[in-house]
N, C-alpha and C positions, 0 to 999 in steps of 0.2 A: 516266862512268862514277860519277866523286865527285859530280858534280852530282845527280843520277838517287838515290841515297843521301842525300844533302843534302835531298832535294824528300821524301823517305820519311821521315825524322827529323820534316822541317816538320808533314807529315800526323799523325805521331803525337803530336807534342805538341798540335796543335790538337786533335786526339783528345779526348786525356788531359784538356788544360783544357775542354773540353764535357761530358766526365762529370762533371766536380768541378765546373762548375756547375752542371747542371742537379741533382745530385745535390742541391749546396747547395739549392736552388729547394722541392726536393721535401723534403729535413730541415726547412727556416724552415717550410712548407707544413704540414705533422705537427705541429712542438713548437709553433706558435702561430697558426696558422688551427683547426685542426684541433679542440683544445682550448676555442676561443672557440667554435666549434659547439655541442658540448656541452651538453644540458641535463640539471639535474639534479632529482631531489626528495626528501627524506628520508624514510626509513623512519619511520612511527609507528604507535602501535597502534591498536587499531580492531577492528571486529566485521564479518564482512561476513553481510550481511544477504540472505533468499531471499522475495522478499513481492511479493504482485499484486495489484493492485486488481480487486475481483468485483462484477458488482451483480448484490444481495440483495432480493427480495418478501418482507418480512414477513406472519406469521401469528400472531397472537394468539385468546384465546377474549375476542369484543366483541359489547356488545349495545346499540346504538342505543336512547335515550331520546328519548319525543316527547313534545310536549305536550299536556296534558290536552285543554285550552281556549285561545280566542284572546286574548292581552293582554300584559301590561308586566310580561317576566324579570328574574329577580334572583337570579342565582348564589350558589350560599353555599360559602367558601373560595377556591381558588386552580385554577388550569387545571394536572390532573395529582397532587391533591389524592386520599388513599384514602379511602372510604365503605365502612364495613359496610352487610350486606343491610338494604333498609328504613328507612336514614336518607335525608332530606331534602336532594338536592343545588341546589334551585334553588323556587324563589317564584312565583309567579304572580296580577298584580292582573288580574282581568279588567277585560274590555272593557264599559266605562261605569260600572261599579263604585267606589262614595266610598271615598276610602282611610278608615278606622274605622271604615266602616259594617259590618253584617253581615253583607252579603254579600260584603264583603272579606277577611272570616276564615273562607271558606267553606271545609270538605276540599279541596274540588276544585283549589285554588291552589297545593297543595305537589307537587314533582316527587321519589320516592323511586325508591331503587333497586330494583332486580331480585334484583343479585347486586352481592356484595363487590368492590371491586378499587377499581382509582384511574378522575376521571372527567374527560373531556375535554369543553370548551365548543367541539369541533367533531368534524366525521363525513365522512368520503370516498364512504360509499355503498356500502361493500366488506365491510363489515361482518360480514353473514352470509353473503359469497360466499367471499371471501378465509380458511377458516378452515383447521387442520391435516387435519380430514378432508379434505375436497376437494383440499387439495394432495396426497395421498396413495392418494387413487381416482378424480379427474378428469380429465379430458384435458388436460395441463400449457399446452398451447397457444392451447386457447381460455380455459382459467381467468387466463391472464396477460394475454391479449387485452382482460381486465375494463377497461373505463378509469373510471379514480376520479373522482368530483366534489363537490370538499373545500366543505364547507359548513360558515359558521359565523354560529351566531343573531347579530341584532341585539337593540336593547332592547326590543321588540315581535317576538311570535311570532303563529301562526298556529296554528289545532287541527291535531293531526297531524302540525306540525312537528318534525322529527327536533333536537333541541338539545343533544344530546352524544351521547356513547357513555361505557360502561363498561367496561371493561378489565381481566379477571383476570388479579394480576400474582403469583400464586402458581403457576401452573402453566406449565413451559417455553415459551419462543417457538420456534414453526417458521420454517423460510423458504426457497425456492427459490433458488439459487445461479446464474448464470448463466455457465457455464465454458466455456473454447475447444476445451477436451478433457478426456473421461473416463475414456481409458486408465489403468488400474493401479487405477482405485479400486473400491471396490464395497458394499455394502449391510453395513451393521457397521462398519465400519471410521472412523474417527477424522479430524476436520479441525481444525489451531489455524487460527482469524481473530479477527482484532481489531477489534471493532465498537464503536465511540466509545474510552471510553479504558479497556475492556474486552478482555482476553484471553483468550480459551476454548476449549476441546475442545469438537466438535461430533458428532455421530452421525450417517453416513446412512443416512436412514429409502431412500430411495427413486433409482433413477437412470433418467435419461432422454435419450432419444438426441433427441428433437425436442421442444420444444425443446431443446436441448445443455444438463446441470446436473444437480444433484443438489438432491434434498430433504432438508435437516438439521436436527436437534434440538439447540436450545442446552441446558448443564444447568439453566437456570431463564429466567426473564424477562428481555428485554434491553431496558434502560434508554434510550429514544429509539425505539424498534419498533411502538408507536402512535404516537407523531406524527408522522413521518415512517414510513411504511409501505414506502417503495423508496427505498434509499441503498447508496453504495457499503462494501462492508468490506473489509477486508485478510486476504487468504490466505496463510499463511506453510505455504510448500509443502514447504522442507525446514529441518531445525534452523541455528539461526546458529553462525558459528564465531569467535572471540575471537583475533587474536595480533598479531603485526607486520603491517602492511597497506602496500605499495608500487602504482602502479601498474599495471596491467595491460601496459601500454605499455613497461613495463622488460624484459620477459620475452624471451628471444635464444634462438636453437638453435646453440650449435657443434658442429661436426659431429655428434653422435646425442646431445647431450649439453644439456638445456635449466637454462636460468641467469639470470642477471643479471650486468652489470658494477657492480662499485661504486669508490668511491674507496677508497684505503689510502695510507696514508703519500705522497698525492702524486699518485699514480699508480693508473690506471686499471686494473684488474683483473679476468676473468671469472672469477666464482663455479658450483658447482654446487648448484642449489637442489630441494627437495621444496616442491611447493604442498599445501598445507591443504584449501583451500577457494579460490574464484573466483566472481567475479558479470560484468555486462559490461565493469565499470571498475576494479576491482582485483583482488589476489591476495592471500591468506594465505604467506606462505614461512614455512617450520620451521626454528629455531635462527638466524633474522637479525638483529643488533644493534639496537637500539631510535635512531634517530637518527643512522642509518649514511647518507652520501649513495649516490644509485642513478641511474645513467641512465638517462633517460628517452628518449632516441634515439638507442637501439643500432645499430650494428651491425660489420662489419666492418671490422678493423684498430686496433682502440683498443686492445688487450692493448698496455699501458707507456705510453701517452698519458700526457702532467701533467695532473691534475685542476686545473681552475680552479672551486671548488665556493664562490665570494664571494656570486653570485647566485641565493641558493636560496633 
């Protein structure tokens, strides 16, 4: 009987030692291995933006200018310079004319503007096709399928050759925007766009389901829209939000509460938060101190773990 009791005592003793040994390993893992595997980031001030690149096809009032005769051309001023109606934009030396002769000074050697505006030394053949009127009335699929053929004159031009174009920069530019979705958009509604270095509010004039997009009007002429008819612009589809930002990976749901793990007093704690805004990579948190370390690899069991934030 005594031997049986002694055997039972030994078993209990070994069981207790096993529990203590296992507990020690688990505590060592929790106190040393887990903190080393936690990754932190610092909460920083910033702005959440909601922007999307979209393709735009621009339309201005444009008039092609042709050479009245064949000869050597010499442009007046710089490309994109503004001229008044009736001003000389180029001179032509007729073929076979001797410089300084009476024929050389004939009136038909000058090229003058028919409208006031910016003169460009190139054309794309769409000056009379891609117009504001056509954007608002024609089949947009057929209109946008027209192929541009950019032409820049050389030193010698032929009679009737288009040598450039005048662009009326005193009236608003219009454009067709290619959009993936036109839901919640309506004629008369305004959109916020960034075109070049300009941030502008534009008005929707027409909704198109095929091709999908909208015809819009800018408040004025858009710089660069005549030099490059088709280009990307940025659609600011929601207002930006400024505040304290953390990586979106820091978010963690504990029970029914959404929050983040922060380092406070050298220990990791869960903090319930309110999200003011977010995008694909960052979230803006209300009332979060700037510079506080946050865990970007959250998981269960981090509450109370020592925080090693040396390598942020």
